[in-house]
C-alpha positions in Angstrom: 11.8 -3.2 11.1 10.2 -1.2 13.7 7.5 -0.6 11.9 6.7 -4.2 11.5 6.8 -5.1 15.2 4.9 -2.2 16.0 2.2 -3.5 13.5 2.6 -6.9 14.9 1.8 -5.6 18.6 -1.3 -3.7 17.1 -2.7 -6.6 15.5 -1.9 -8.6 18.9 -3.9 -5.9 21.0 -6.9 -6.1 18.6 -7.1 -10.0 18.6 -5.6 -10.3 22.3 -9.2 -12.1 23.4 -9.1 -14.3 20.4 -5.6 -15.5 21.3 -6.3 -16.1 24.8 -3.9 -13.1 26.0 -4.5 -10.4 28.3 -6.0 -7.6 26.8 -4.0 -5.3 29.3 -0.6 -6.9 28.2 0.9 -3.9 26.8 0.1 -1.8 30.4 2.2 -4.7 32.2 4.8 -5.7 29.6 7.7 -3.8 28.2 8.3 -5.8 25.2 11.6 -5.3 23.4 12.9 -6.9 20.1 16.5 -7.0 19.5 17.4 -8.2 15.9 21.5 -7.7 15.6 22.7 -6.3 12.3 25.4 -8.5 12.0 27.0 -9.1 8.3 23.3 -9.5 7.1 21.1 -6.8 6.1 17.8 -7.1 7.3 14.4 -6.0 5.4 11.9 -5.3 7.9 8.5 -6.0 6.2 9.5 -9.4 5.5 9.9 -10.3 9.2 6.3 -9.1 10.0 4.3 -12.3 10.6 7.6 -14.2 12.1 8.0 -11.2 14.8 4.6 -11.3 15.6 4.1 -15.0 15.9 7.5 -14.7 18.3 5.4 -12.2 20.5 2.3 -14.2 20.5 4.4 -17.1 21.7 6.2 -15.1 24.1 2.8 -13.7 25.8 1.1 -16.9 25.6 3.8 -19.2 26.7 3.4 -21.7 23.7 6.4 -22.4 22.2 7.0 -22.1 18.1 8.4 -24.9 16.3 11.9 -24.7 15.5 11.8 -26.8 12.1 9.6 -24.1 10.3 10.4 -21.2 8.3 8.0 -18.3 7.5 8.1 -15.0 5.7 5.6 -12.3 4.9 4.7 -8.7 6.0 1.5 -8.2 7.9 -1.2 -5.7 8.3 -2.7 -4.1 11.3 -5.6 -6.5 10.8 -3.1 -9.8 10.8 -3.2 -10.0 6.8 0.0 -11.6 5.4 1.1 -9.6 2.4 3.8 -11.0 -0.4 7.3 -10.2 0.0 10.2 -10.1 -2.4 13.2 -12.7 -2.3 11.0 -15.9 -1.7 13.8 -17.9 -4.0 16.7 -16.7 -2.0 14.7 -17.2 1.2 13.7 -20.6 0.5 17.4 -21.6 -0.3 18.7 -20.5 2.8 15.8 -22.4 4.7 16.9 -25.4 2.8 20.0 -25.2 3.3 19.6 -24.5 7.3 17.8 -27.9 7.0 14.2 -26.8 7.3 12.0 -28.6 4.9 8.6 -26.7 5.9 8.4 -23.1 4.8 5.2 -20.6 5.3 4.6 -18.3 2.5 2.3 -15.5 2.1 -0.7 -16.6 -0.4 0.0 -14.2 -3.0 3.8 -15.3 -3.5 2.6 -18.7 -4.8 3.8 -18.0 -8.1 7.3 -17.6 -6.8 7.7 -21.2 -6.1 8.4 -22.3 -9.6 11.4 -19.9 -9.4 12.9 -22.5 -7.0 15.1 -25.1 -8.1 13.1 -28.4 -8.7 15.5 -30.5 -6.8 14.8 -28.2 -3.7 11.2 -28.0 -4.3 10.8 -31.5 -4.0 12.4 -31.7 -0.6 10.2 -29.0 0.7 6.7 -28.5 2.0 5.2 -25.1 1.4 2.4 -23.5 3.4 0.7 -20.8 1.6 -1.1 -18.5 4.3 -3.6 -15.3 4.4 -3.1 -14.2 7.8 -1.1 -14.7 11.2 -3.9 -17.2 12.5 -2.7 -19.1 9.2 0.8 -19.2 10.6 -0.3 -19.8 13.9 -1.9 -23.2 13.2 1.7 -24.4 11.7 3.8 -23.0 14.0 2.8 -22.9 17.6 3.5 -26.3 19.5 0.5 -28.6 20.3 0.4 -29.7 23.6 0.6 -33.4 24.2 
C-alpha cells in the first residue's frame, strides 16, 4: 500500500506542471494517506490509480465524482497496470450502487467473467494511464 502511494506521489511530482499543481508542493505539504484496516484486507497495488487521483484532487482542489469506481496499479510514469480480482471488485461496486467503473485496459478480457445481468447495468471505461482516469472522475466546473 505504501509503495502505491509513493508511486502516485512520484508521478504527480513528475507531471505537476501538466496537472497545474505547484511543482514544489512536496516541500510545502505533508501528505498522509490513512486507509483503515477494518475487517477487510487491502491489496495496495490495486489502489494505485485511486490513491493518485485522490492526491491530485486534494492538490488541485477539484473534487472527485462519488459515483465512479476505479482500480489499477500505477507506474512512476502514470501508466495503469492490470490487477486481479476484477469480478469481485465490479460486483462490490455494483452492490454499492456504482454503475461506472474504470479498469486497466489490460483487464478488458476479465469483463466477460462478470455476470451478464451485472454487465448490462454497468459502464466499463478502459484506461491506460492516470490522465485517462482523471478525464472521467474529476468534477468539471459548470
